[in-house]
N, C-alpha and C positions, 0 to 999 in steps of 0.2 A: 443732065437731069438736076434740077435745083434741090435744095435741102428739104423744102416743104413737100415736094412731090415724092422724094424718096421715103420720107416718114409716112406718107399716106399709103404707099405701096406696101411697106413693111406691116403696117397695121392691118391692111386688107388681107395680106397673106396669113398673118397670125390668126385672124378671125376665121379665115377659110379652113386652116388646119384644125381649129377648135370645132368647126362645124363637121368636118370629115371624121373627127374623133368621137362624135356623138352618135347615138342610135337614131339617126334621121332616115327618112325614106331614101335619101340620096345614097347613103352608105350601103343600103341594102341592095341597090341596083348593080353594084360592082362586086368583084371578088375581093377577098382579103389581100391577095398578092398585089392586085391592081391598086388597092387603097394604100398599102404600105409604100408602093413605088411612087404614088402621087405625093404622099406625105414627105418622102425623102427628097423629091424634086422641089417641092415647095420650101423645105428646110434649107436646101442648098441655095435657093434664090434668096431666102431671108438672110442666110449667112453672108452672101455676096453683097446684098444691100446694106447689111449692118457694117460691113467693111468699108463700103463707100461712104456711109454716114459718118463713120469714125474719122475717115480721111478728111471729109469736109469740115468736121468739128475740130480737127487737129488732134485727135486722140487715137491711140493704137487700138485695133479691133480685138475684142476678147474672143478666144477660140471657144467654139461650142459644137455639140453634136448630140443628136437624139438617138439613143440606143434602143432599137425596137426589135432586134433579132437576137435570139440566144446564140452564144458562141462557145466553142469547145476546142480542145486540142486538135490540130490538123486543119482548121479553117484558115482561109486567107481572103484578101480583098480589102475594100475600103472600110468595111465595118471593123475589121481587125486592126487596120491602121489607126482608126479613131480610138479604138480600145487602147492600143499601145500608147497613143498620144496622151490619153487620160492617165494611164498608169505612169507615164513619164513625168507628168505634172505632179503626181502623188509621191514621186521619188522611188518607185519600185522598178523602173526600167531606164536604160540609158540610150536606147536606140529604137527606131520605128522601122520594121521590115515588112509589115503586111502579112506575115506568116505567124499563126498561132502555134508557137513552138514551146519547148520545155521551159525556157526562160520566161516566156509570157505566162505560162501556167503558174509558175512560182510567184510571179508578180501579182496575178489574180488572187492567189491564196493569201498573200500579204495584205492586199486591199480588203479582202473579205474579213480577215481577222482584225484589221484596223477598225472596221465598222461592224463589229461582231453582233452587237445587239440588234442592229437593223437588218443585216444580211443573213446571219446564221441563226439568230435568236428565234425567229418564227419557225424555223425547221428543227429547233432543239439540237443544233450542231455545236460542237466545241471547237472544231477546226475547219479551215477553208477547204473547198473541194477543187478549185481551179475551173469550175464550170460557170459560165456567165449566164445566169438564168434570171428569173423574174425579179427577185429582191436585189440581185447585184446590179441589174440594169436600172432598177428604180433609184438606187443610190448614185449610179453614174449619171443618170438624167438629172437628179437633184443637184449634182455638182456642176455638170457641164452641158446640160440640155439647152437647146436653142429656143428662141421665141418666148411665148408666154409660159411662165413657170407654173407647174401644176399646183393646184390648191392642196395644201397639206391638211389632211383631215385629222382631227384631234378628239380625244375624250374630254369629259367635262373638266378634268383637272389640268388640261393643257398638254397632256401626253400625246404625241403623234401615234397614229395607228401603227400597230406592230412593234411598239417600243415599251420598255419598262418605265413605270412611273418612279418618281423620286420617293414615293410612299411605298416602300417594299412591303409585300411581294406583288404589288398591283402591276397589271399588264393591260395595255390598251388593245383590246380584241374587237376590231370593227366597231368602235364607239363604246364598247362596254369595258369597264374596269373589272378585271377578274383576278383572283389570286393565282399566281403562277411562280411559286418559289423556286422550282427547278430551273427557271431561266433568270428570274429577277433576284434570286437569293432572299435572305431574311435579315431583319434588323439584328443588332448585337444581342446575345443572350437568348436567341430563339433558334429553333431547329426546324428544318423543312420536313413536311409530312408528304406521304405519297399522294394525297388528294390536292396538293398544291398550296395548302394553307401552312402558315407558320405557327409554331407552338412554343410557348415559353419553356426554356430548357431548365429543368429542375434537377439539381444535383442531390444525390441521396446515397445512403449506404444500406446494404442488406442487413436486416435484423436477424435473419436466419438463412440457412444455406441451401435448402432443398424444398421445393414445393411438395406439400403433403406431410412434411416432417411434423411430429407432435411433441409437445412437452407439457409437463404438469404445471398448473398455475392455480394458486389458492385451493379451492375445493373442486377443481375441474381440470380441463386441458385446453391448449391452444394449438392451432394448425398453421403451418407456414404457407404463405401465399401472397398474391398481389391484390391488396384490397383498397388501394387508393389510386390517385391520378398519376403518380410517378411510376417508374419502371422497376423499382426496387421491391424486394421481398420483405414482408413484415409478418408479425404474429397476429392472428385473428383475436377477436374478443374471446373471453373464457366461456367454454361450454361446461356447465356444472355437471358433476357426476350424480347419479341417482342415489336415493337413500340406501344406506348400508354398503355403499361402494366407495372406494377411494381411487385416486389417480396414482398409478405406478408406471413409470417409463412412458408416459403419454397416453395410457389407456386406463379406463375405469374398470377396476376389479373388485371382487367381493372382499370386504375387510376381514383380515385374519388377526387374531390377538393371542398374546401370551396369557398365562394363568391369572395374572393380576389385572387383566383387562387392557394392557398396553398394546397398541396396534403394532403389527410387524414393522420393523425398521424405524421405530419411534423410541424416545426415551421415556422411561417410567417416571412417575412422580417420586419414586423411591430411588434417589440418586445414589450411586452412579449407574443404576440398572438400565439395560437397553434390551429391547425385544428383537432377538436375532433369529428369525425364522422359527419362532415358537419357544426359543430358549432365552431366559433372562440372564444376561451376562454383565459383568462390570465393564463400563466404557466411559471413564471419567473424561477422556479427551474430547468426547462429544457431548455427554450429558452433564458434565460438571460434578461438583461435590457439594455436600451440605456446608453451611456456614461453619467456619472454624476447622475445615479440613482442606487438605491439598491433594492434588492429583499426582499419582505415581506413574512410572514408566510401564508398570504391569497393568495399568488401567484401573487400579484400586485406589481408594481414598484413605488417607490416614490423617489423624489430627494435625492441624496446622502448627508448625514449630516456629517459635520466635527465639532465635539464638541470642538476642540482645535484650533479655528481660531486665527491667529496672525496678519493677514493683512486684514483690513476691508475696505469697500467702502461705501461712503455715498453720496446720491443725495440730492440736495436742490431744493425745489419747492416754488414758490411764487404764491399765488392765488389772483387774482384781480377780481373785478366786474365792471360793467358799471359806478357805482358811485365812485369807488375808484381805478382808474387805477394805475398800478405800475409806479414809477418814476425812473429816472436815479440815483437819490440819494439813493433810496432803493437798486437798483442793485449794486451800488458801495459799500454801507455799507455791504451787504450780502457777496460780494466777499471778502471784508476785513476780515469778521468774518470767512469765510470758511478757508482761509489760516492760520489765527491765531489758529483756532480750531485744524487743522491738526497738527500744531507744538505743541500745548498744550497737545494733547492726547498722543503724543509720549513721551513728558517729564513726564506727569503724570504716565505713565506706565513704567517709567524708561528704555525707549527704548526697551521694551519687546514686544510692539505691535505698529501698525501704523493704521492711518485712511486716506484713499485716498479720498480727497474732490475735485478732479480736474475736475469732470464732470461739464459741463456748467449748470448754473441755468436754470431751466425749469419754464416758466411762463404759467399758466393755467387761462383762463378766464371762471369763473363759477358763476352763479347767485344763489340766494336763499339759501345762507349760507350752502353749501354742507358739509356733514360729512367727517371725516377723511377717511372712507372707500370709499366714493364717489370720493374723490380727488385722492387716490392712484389707484383706478380702472381706472380712466381717464388717469392717468400717464402711466399705463402699456399698454394702447391701442396703444401708439406711441413709448414708450421708453423701452429699454431692462430690463429684470428681472435679473439684474446683480449687485444688491446692497444689502448690509446687513442692512443698515439703510437708512431711508428717514427723512429729516427734512422739515417740512412744516411751512412756514410763510404766513400770510395773510396781505392784505392792509386795513383791516377793523376790528372793534371790534368783540368780546370782547378780552381782553388781558388775559394772563395766560401762564402756561407751564405744559405740561403733557407728559408722555411716555406711548405708547401703545405697549405692547409686542406681537409680532405676533406668536412666537413659542418658546418652550423651550424643548430641548432634553437632558438637563443636570440634573442628580440626585445629591442630596447632597447640593443644594444651597437654600433650603427652598421653592422652587416652584414646582408645579405639572408638569407632562409631558403633553404638548399639542402642537397642530399644527393648527393655525388659519390663515395661510398664504393665503388660498383661498379667505377669505372674504375681503382681501385687494387687491385681483387680482394677487398675486404672485403665482408662481408654486412651491414655496418651499425655495427660496433663502432668502427672507426677514426675519430678526430677529425682528426688531422693528421700530416704527415711533415716532419721536419727534414732538410735536405740540406746536409751538411758534407763536401765532397769533398777529395781529395788530402791525406789525413792522413799518408801515408807520407813524402812529401817534407818536410813540416814537421818530423817527428820525426827523420828521418835527418840533418837539418842540425845537430842538437844533439849535441855530442860527449859521450862517456861521462863525462868529468870535469866536465861542466856540468849537474849535477843540479838546481842552483838555477834554471837556465833552463827545464828540463823542468817543474819545479814551477810556475813562473810561467806557462808555456804551458798547463798543466792548468787553472790558475785562469782563464786567458783562454778556454779551451775551455768550462769550466763556465759562465762568464758568457755566452758566446755561445749555449749551449744554453738558459739561462734566457731570454735575449732572444728567440730564435726560437720557443721553445715558447709564450711569452706572446702571440705574434702570433695565437694561436688566438682570443683575446678582445679584444686591443687593438693599436694605439690608433686607433680609427676614429670616435669620437664628436664631435659638435658641441654647441653650446649656443645658447640664445636670449638675445641681449644685452638691455641696458636699453632699446633702441629697438625691440625686438620683431623683430629681424633674426637670421637664423641665422649663427653665426660658427664658423669652423674654427680659430681662433687657439690652441686648446689643443694643436694638432698643428704640428710643424715643417713648413715649406713644402718641405723637402728630403726626399730618400729616399722619395718616393712618398706623402708625407703620412700615414705609418702609424707615426710615432714621436712621443713627447711633445716639445713645444717646450722648448728650453733655458731659456726665461724662466718656465716653469711650475715651481712648488715641488713636487718629488716626492721629495726626499731621495735623489737619484740612483737613480731607478727603473731596472731593467735595460732598459726601453724608452725611456729618455731623461728629460729634465728635470734640473734642478739642485737643489742645496740652497743657499738664499740667506740673506744677512745684511742686514737693513734698517739702513742707516747713519743713518737719521733725517733726512737732508738732501736727499732726493730721489735718492739713489744707493743701489745694492745691489751687494754683493760676493759672488761665488760661492765657496762653501767649497771647501777642497781635497778631492780624491777620496780616499775610503777604500777601498783595494783589497779589503778584507775585508767591506765593506758591500754586502750582496746583497738588501736588502729591497724588496718591492713597495710602492708608494704605496697609500693608502686607495682612491683612484680605481680603480687597477688591481685591487685586491682585490675591490671592488664589481663590476666588470665580469666578474671570474672567478666571481662568485657566492659568495664566501667571507664577505662581510659585507653587512649590510643598508644601505639608502640612509640610514637615520638615523645610521649609524656613520661615514659618510664625512667629515663635517665640512666646514668652508670650504675651497674650492679657490682658491689664490692664484696670480695671473698678473701678471707685470710688463709693463705696457704701455710699450714703448720703441721708438724708431726705429732702434736699433742692430741691424744685421743679425747674426743669431746665428752666421753662418758666420765672423764676424770675432772671436769671443772664445771662451774656454774657461774651465776652472776657475781660481779665484782672480782673475778679471777683475772690474773694477768698471764698472757701467753706470748711466746715469741713466734714470729713468722714473717711472711712477706705479703703485702697487700696486692691483690690482683683485681683488675677492673674488667668486667665482662659486659658486653653490649647486648641489647635486646635482639640485635640482628644475629648474634651467634646462637641464640636460642631458636630464632626463626630458621636459621640454617639447619638446625637439628630436627625441629618439629614441624616446620612449615608455617605459613601465615595463619593467624587465628581467623577462622571464617566458619560460617554456618554451612552444614552439609546435610542435604535431604536425600536419603537413599532411595 
């Protein structure tokens, strides 16, 4: 048979198979089994003719077979041999036996999972079954079928029937592109829904922990729930409480108030008061304090303390009685002392602090020798609590000079911490009171033509004021000596041990101490007193908080058996010079620092 004739016969047989595969009247006249047998016969002829054609053309014949029968474990015959041949070509089998055994079943499973989307996808299967059914045969025929290749039907985007589109999650379902994410998956950052559609994956965090949970917000409450497109919980918008109700623990309740009108669990306008279930209590940690006050551990407020004052204010009071009225001479004298003392305090502190004495002199008329406390309380009835110091003069005896400390909030200066301001009538501003009585008698003893004596007395009065005012900070400190023992030898043993020892080098500090010349032979001579010298020593300035401990320098003390009551300025004494450091004082008294009880 020549080449042209063979080609004609193959074409005729292929067309015949196509006709038999259609719903024509011919196919309806025979049974299905007869039709399948006829198709197989024709396919065998086509295969034989194709082999002959290939030989005539000098080409090897390609193996083919049309799979039209479902196959399963236990089957045998030519159909099984063809199946095994195809599986062998796919690399899943090594031999052809004609028997559908376990090895063949495993090979079919491998083949099905290799072409998963086409074979298993339509059935929504993840793993192969080993049964050669409709979709398995379709793929076998697509790869190894004989004759005219079946027309591959596709959707509009080119996706074959029963396959996933490149446009996930689209799936070609008999010509229709439908969403089928359970088979075709979703694009990145999207998640598959039960209806087959993909949804953009939204990452979120819960704002609240439990649906239905309530909380107060502004003048109402919010409820926990899911109110948007994501799957997280969030708070609802605020539902306002009705009039005369407030939100408590997420619920609107009737407002309850304390006697001053403050709502329960709210701060009063009268700081630090807090309405605690009907009771007004102090709660400064929550409600704060008024300006100029500080909160204490007991929830009370006290006046704010500044341990490092630099600018002080002093008021002057003159107390008269019916037998000793104040005179203009007394007023003039005190006004002169006031001005000179303000200037002297600034010089004595080396311009590191100031004392404002500009407030007008206050005259109080009191009988029966009132106490210091009585006088200051009477003062505060009419005048402001705006002074750090008060100096009191009287127009009647007795004479003398004292300093009364009202409070101390400084550690490390040899004094305990205390606040006695209330017994003087102050609300916390007052530091101390200077008591300098019987000013009238002293002045009236000076004759009008003895102005130089008056000037000297003003200097004495200024010096006395510097002395008494400085008792607010000194002299109370000890030191730890070279033997580790506490020593009070910086202070004189006389006058209550609250003045500097004469043997201490202070440059004639208003609180005591001398200025010494070292003669180099074991003796020391006290310099003459300069009546115009009003400076504080570095030790006193440190205790006042005006210089740091590093600025104090060496503290020099003469160790001598000579009793200081037996000598004065320009005297010479024998002894040994001892140097004391500020650290030795700190070792005894602690660091100088502010302390708020």
